[in-house]
LORO-186411 format. One record per residue (C-alpha): x, z, y. Coordinates in steps of 0.1 Angstrom, whole numbers, plus 5000, padded with zeros to 4 digits. Each point is the difference from the previous one (the first is absolute). Layout:
residues N
XZY;...
END
This chain:
residues 387
502550905110;499049694980;497049794991;498350034967;501949784975;497249964976;496249955001;497750114972;499349704978;496950154985;496849875015;498250245023;497050164983;496749825005;498250245023;498650015035;502750085026;499750335017;499150035037;503650105008;501349694982;497649775020;501150155033;503749974991;499649644990;498249935032;502950145019;502449794979;498249685008;500350075037;503750105001;501349744975;500249725026;502150225023;502050184973;503349955018;498850175032;498450284980;503250064981;502250005031;497750255017;499950224969;503850034999;500350045037;497750304998;501750144970;503550005015;498950135033;498250304984;502750054974;503449855010;501650174970;498149774977;501849695013;503050104978;497849954969;499749635007;502749725000;501849925033;498549654999;496350085001;499149634998;501150004964;497150224988;498350155030;496549934987;500550144965;498850355004;497049905022;499049734975;500350244971;497650245017;497549735008;500149864965;499550344984;497150085023;498349674992;499950104963;498950355007;497149984975;502349914970;501350364995;501549934966;502149715011;500950165033;501350314983;502749834980;500949775029;500350285027;501850244976;502649734996;500249945037;500350375007;502950044976;501749705014;499850135036;502250294991;503149785002;499349965037;499950375007;496350015006;498550355001;496550134996;499950105037;500649645010;496749874987;497650155026;501849825029;500049684981;496250044995;499450075037;501949695009;498249794975;496650115014;501249955035;501149644994;496849914982;497950165028;501849795026;499749664982;496750044981;498050075031;496949804989;499650184967;501550345008;497750305005;499950374990;498849924965;502749744994;502750245012;498750274976;500149754971;503649925008;500950365003;498650084966;501749704985;503450085015;499650374990;499449894964;502949755000;502550235015;499250294978;500549804969;503449885013;501050355010;499150164967;501849724980;503250055021;499950384995;499549964963;502849744997;502450235020;499950254971;501349754975;501849715016;502449935029;498849815031;502549724991;502849924976;503549885008;501249724978;503449834996;500249624996;501749944967;499349634995;499349725024;499449664984;499449715023;497749764981;499649755028;501049985036;497250235010;499050194969;501950304986;499350224970;501150355010;500550304977;500350365013;500750344986;497750275015;501650345008;497450184978;497449894974;497549755014;496749994981;497949685002;497949764979;500649644992;498149785025;500450255029;502149965031;501850225025;501249985036;503749955010;501950105031;503549875007;502650185021;500149715024;496450025012;499050374999;496250084997;499249644990;498650004965;499049704979;498349994966;501649864968;498750004964;502050144971;501249724978;500150204968;498550304982;501650345005;503549984984;501950274981;502949975024;497750065030;501049685017;497449805021;500149635006;498349805028;499749635009;500549945037;499549685020;501549975035;497249885023;500249875036;500250305024;500050234970;502350295010;499950194967;499949714976;502849815019;502150325000;499550054963;500849644990;502849925024;501550335012;499650254972;503050074978;500850204969;500250375009;497649985030;497350265000;496349935007;497050225000;496949984977;496550125008;497650114972;498649754975;496649865007;497749724987;497349964974;501049674984;500950174967;499149934963;497050174985;501350104966;496650134988;498849654994;501349704981;499149745027;502449725006;501949985033;499849695022;502950035025;500449785031;503350055018;501449815030;503450035015;501450354998;496650114989;501249924965;501950335000;497050234991;498849744975;503350044981;499450385001;496649964985;501349784972;502650274992;497350275001;497949824974;503149944978;501150375002;496550114989;500349794969;496949815008;499449644990;497349915025;500449665014;501849975034;499749675018;502349965030;499849735027;503049995022;499349825032;502749855023;500349735027;503149844984;502150044968;502550195022;497550275006;499650074963;503050235004;499150234970;498549754976;502950064975;499050374997;496449914993;501049744974;502250254982;497150244999;497849724986;502549944972;500050364991;496250055000;497649774982;497050145020;501649895033;499549655015;501749905032;499149695021;501849895032;497849845026;502149815027;498049885030;502249695006;499649894964;496750124989;496849795002;498250335006;500850315019;500250344983;496350105004;498949664987;502350044970;498550334993;496549854999;501249714978;501550234974;497050244999;497750144991;501650355002;497350214984;501550324987;503049995024;500850235029;501549805028;503150125020;501149825032;503250055020;501449775026;499449865035;496750085017;498749654997;500749984963;498250334994;497049905020;499749664983;500750154966;497350265004;497549745011;500949784971;499550284975;496750115015;498849644999;500649984963;498150324994;502750274999;498550335011;501550155031;500850324982;502349814976;502049845028;503050225010;502249965030;501450215028;499149925036;501049665012;501850185028;501950214974;503049974978;499949664985;499949845034;503149915020;500250325020;502949965023;
END
């Protein structure tokens, strides 16, 4: 089971929070400082009650032991935002199929969630609070169960894919192309999860680096990170002919083709991959809306795919590409964005390290960009170095 890889970017509707939401947030405030203990207790309870569920998780639980628990907490915290929750939880429910999760597993998970919160939120916990959490979890789990059941009728739990190209761009970055064993539908700007044969049940998220192709091939940019089991294996160990597994596509950082708004794209590191896909998407739709790309990097060496972007710029008059290198620039990427603004009439897309996304969002909001026009997937999601 995995954490949510995206958070709704739309602002929560301006309305008074429900009583359940207030009780849930009060619990969250109490357990957040002791989150590690709560998480450990949750999993201890889960595996004691259902030892068979242990096989759904990776052997090294320290890699992602808190992901399921944090996913449930985050969803409960936004229980009032039904519209945003629906899309988010449906994606999560579909994604959990690759672990072998079944509908009958959810009640035990819920019981362990309530048990862990009861133990560590002693000051705020009472019968009313427990009822609020039960209602929230019932709603959350049913959305996920229904989405998984519907997805089972039309898609596999995972796809097998053969590595057909492995291009080492730098000592720690590889551009990898795979051929799925069956058609793989997705949208430009989305991402998927990958599992390698060397680390079973450990999945990491990577963005597609292009639009869907007629030959069905998929390309990913992977950077090996310290202690990154999956990324290190993909960059340094994977060879042509090796087979990996793909989870279902996810993510909402896609182009709205019903408008003619310009695109302001901020990409850092391997986060440039989905930006390239968005550029291709605009080109394939025959649109001439302006696309402004800022490619951030620490050094020139980290601009591993700048040639691809410059070739695209030569082919499309509506595309502008600017490289922003920390060691050379007078200003950092968010400052450069402010300096080249204003960006009225543009939708903003951000993909890269968590710090870059946070500072980029802050910079855009500070110059008046509405939250609903700022698109990115969770800072814990695909564009981050995931391991």
